[in-house]
C-alpha positions in Angstrom: -62.5 16.4 96.5 -62.8 18.4 93.3 -59.7 18.5 91.1 -58.7 21.0 88.5 -56.3 20.2 85.7 -53.5 22.6 84.9 -51.8 22.9 81.5 -48.7 25.0 81.6 -45.1 25.7 80.6 -42.0 23.6 81.6 -39.6 26.4 80.7 -37.4 28.0 83.3 -36.5 30.9 81.0 -39.7 32.9 81.3 -40.4 36.2 83.0 -40.9 36.2 86.8 -44.4 37.5 86.5 -45.6 34.1 85.2 -44.0 32.3 88.2 -45.5 34.7 90.8 -49.0 34.7 89.2 -48.9 30.9 89.0 -48.0 30.7 92.7 -50.8 33.1 93.6 -53.4 31.1 91.6 -52.3 27.7 93.0 -52.3 29.0 96.6 -55.8 30.3 96.1 -57.2 27.2 94.4 -55.7 24.9 97.1 -57.0 27.2 99.9 -60.5 26.8 98.4 -60.1 23.0 98.7 -59.2 22.1 95.1 -56.8 19.3 94.3 -54.5 19.7 91.3 -53.8 17.5 88.4 -50.9 18.4 86.2 -48.3 17.0 83.8 -45.8 15.8 86.4 -42.9 18.0 85.6 -40.3 19.6 87.8 -39.4 22.7 85.7 -41.0 26.0 84.8 -44.5 26.7 85.7 -45.1 22.9 86.1 -42.5 22.9 88.9 -44.1 26.0 90.4 -47.6 24.4 90.4 -46.2 21.3 92.1 -44.0 23.1 94.7 -46.8 25.5 95.6 -49.4 22.8 96.0 -47.0 20.7 98.1 -46.2 23.7 100.4 -49.9 24.2 100.9 -50.3 20.5 101.8 -52.8 20.1 98.9 -53.6 17.0 97.0 -51.6 17.0 93.7 -51.5 14.3 91.1 -48.9 14.2 88.4 -49.3 12.3 85.1 -46.1 11.8 83.1 -45.0 9.7 80.2 -42.1 7.3 80.8 -39.8 9.1 78.3 -40.1 12.3 80.4 -39.1 10.3 83.5 -36.1 8.9 81.6 -35.0 12.5 80.8 -35.3 13.4 84.5 -38.2 15.8 84.0 -40.4 14.2 86.7 -41.0 16.0 90.0 -39.7 13.6 92.7 -41.7 15.2 95.5 -45.1 14.1 94.1 -46.3 10.9 95.8 -49.3 10.5 93.5 -47.4 10.2 90.2 -49.0 8.2 87.4 -46.7 6.9 84.7 -48.0 6.3 81.2 -46.5 5.2 77.9 -47.8 8.0 75.6 -48.7 11.6 75.5 -52.2 10.6 74.4 -52.7 8.5 77.6 -51.4 11.4 79.6 -53.9 13.8 78.2 -56.8 11.4 78.6 -56.0 11.0 82.3 -55.4 14.7 82.8 -59.0 15.5 81.8 -60.7 12.5 83.3 -62.8 13.2 86.4 -61.7 16.9 86.6 -64.0 19.8 87.4 -62.3 22.2 85.0 -59.2 22.8 82.8 -57.0 25.8 83.5 -54.5 26.8 80.9 -51.6 28.9 82.2 -49.1 30.4 79.7 -47.0 27.8 78.0 -45.4 26.7 74.8 -46.4 24.4 72.0 -47.3 21.5 74.3 -49.6 23.7 76.3 -51.1 25.1 73.2 -51.6 21.5 71.8 -53.3 20.4 75.0 -55.5 23.5 75.1 -56.5 23.2 71.4 -57.4 19.5 71.8 -59.7 20.0 74.8 -61.3 23.1 73.1 -62.0 20.9 70.0 -63.4 18.2 72.3 -65.7 20.8 73.9 -66.8 22.0 70.5 -67.8 18.4 69.7 -69.6 17.9 73.0 -67.0 15.4 74.3 -65.8 17.6 77.1 -68.4 19.5 79.1 -66.5 21.2 81.9 -65.2 24.8 82.0 -62.0 25.6 80.1 -60.3 28.6 81.6 -57.4 30.5 80.1 -55.4 32.7 82.5 -54.3 35.6 80.4 -51.3 36.7 82.3 -49.6 39.8 80.8 -51.8 39.5 77.7 -50.1 36.2 76.9 -53.2 34.7 75.2 -54.4 37.8 73.4 -53.3 36.6 70.0 -54.9 33.2 70.6 -58.2 34.8 71.5 -58.0 37.1 68.5 -57.2 34.0 66.3 -60.4 32.3 67.6 -62.3 35.4 66.7 -60.9 35.4 63.2 -61.8 31.8 62.7 -65.4 32.7 63.7 -65.5 35.8 61.5 -64.2 33.9 58.5 -66.7 31.0 59.3 -64.0 28.4 60.0 -65.5 28.1 63.5 -69.1 28.7 64.4 -69.4 31.9 66.3 -69.5 30.0 69.6 -65.7 30.3 70.3 -66.5 32.6 73.2 -68.5 29.8 74.8 -65.7 27.3 74.5 -63.2 29.0 76.7 -63.5 31.6 79.5 -60.6 34.1 79.7 -59.8 35.0 83.3 -57.3 37.4 84.8 -57.2 36.4 88.5 -57.5 33.6 91.0 -60.8 34.9 92.2 -62.2 34.8 88.6 -61.1 31.2 88.3 -63.1 30.2 91.4 -66.2 32.0 90.2 -66.0 30.2 86.8 -65.5 26.7 88.0 
């Protein structure tokens, strides 16, 4: 089974559009036979990813550091939960043996995960698609910043080959 890794927010305080679009995307991915790998959380979009995959009867794997479990951030409904010591171990397992990365909207943790995997792709260390779901224009400033890096020659003008910006579940499937 192919698995797709999801990076996303753990905030419950975000607009409803992000939750509903996340549900739609996960329903579509799981209906197409994709398993889900994600950060193991029970809140925000992470909770929505897990709950939607579970409702669909899909394979879902959570990877969570022990300190997050100690803070009760772990989704208790995930039977395939991998506990690790560090965030670095978590990220390494999240991208291992996955067919693509999908970044949903998120905060600083999501941005850090996305930037690390984009840097890895730039260096040839990650070769699979990196997709960015641009719900409600959330990633517009990030995309513009990558363009500025290219324009100012801090980044070779290949930034548009490092990520693929998508707007729907159907586009995601086409790009994997």
